[in-house]
N, C-alpha and C positions, 0 to 999 in steps of 0.2 A: 028687853034684854034677859037672856036667861042667866041662870046662876054662875054657869062657868064663865061666860064672856064678862058678867059684872065683877066677878073676882079677879079676872085679868086686867079689866079697866082700872080696877082699884089698886092693885098692885103697881100697874104702870104709872098711875098718878103719883102713888107713894114713892115710887123709886124715882120719878122725876123730881119731885121735891127734894128728896135726900141728896140727889146729885147736885141740885142749885145749892143747898145748904153747905155741901162738901167743898164745892168749888169757891164760894164765898170764904168759907174758913181758911181754905188753901191760900187765897189770894191775900187775905188780910194777914194770917200768921207767917206765912213764908215769903209771900210777895212783898207786903209793905214792911214787914221787919227785917227781912234779909236781902231779897234780890232788888228791890227798888229802894233801899234805904239810902245809898248815896244821893239819888236824886231827890228823895223826900228831904234828906238833911238840909238841903239848901233853903227850906222853909222852916220857919221857928213857930211853935205853939207854946205859949206860956214860958218863953225863955229856952225851951229845949227843943232841939233838931226833931222835926217831924217824924223822922224814919226812928229814931229813939223812942218818941213818944208812943208810936205804933206798937213798937216791940215791947214796951213796958207797960202801957196804959190803954192805948187804944184797942188792941186786939181783945182785952177784957170786956170792954164796952160792947165791941161788936159781937162777941160770942154771947153776952148776955142778951142782947137784943135779937141774935138769931135764935136763942131757945124760945123766946116768946113768940116771935114771928112763925116758927117751926110749928109750935103748939097750936096757934090759931089757924094757920094753913091746913094742918092735919085734921083739925076739928071740921074744917069746911069740906075736906075731901071725904072724911067719915060720914058727915050728914048727906052729901051729895050721893053716895054710894049705899046709904043705909047701914052703915057699920058703926054707927055712934053708940056709945053706952048709954044705958038709961039710968 
């Protein structure tokens, strides 16, 4: 692979990962906290409606998990394309 096609493939993989992270972030923050809250509120978690729990606590846990997952996957992409920092 030449340098130009390697750079394009790298950015394609990076943008694909970023798209996945943003979709998950949107679904958890806006979807679970607002759009699907009435449906989720029929389920209780720790004595609180699940929609409320996602809006107040669950989204924070998912965001933290997303940070670590993104860092791990980005490291894999960097190594795959030879872009890792030494």
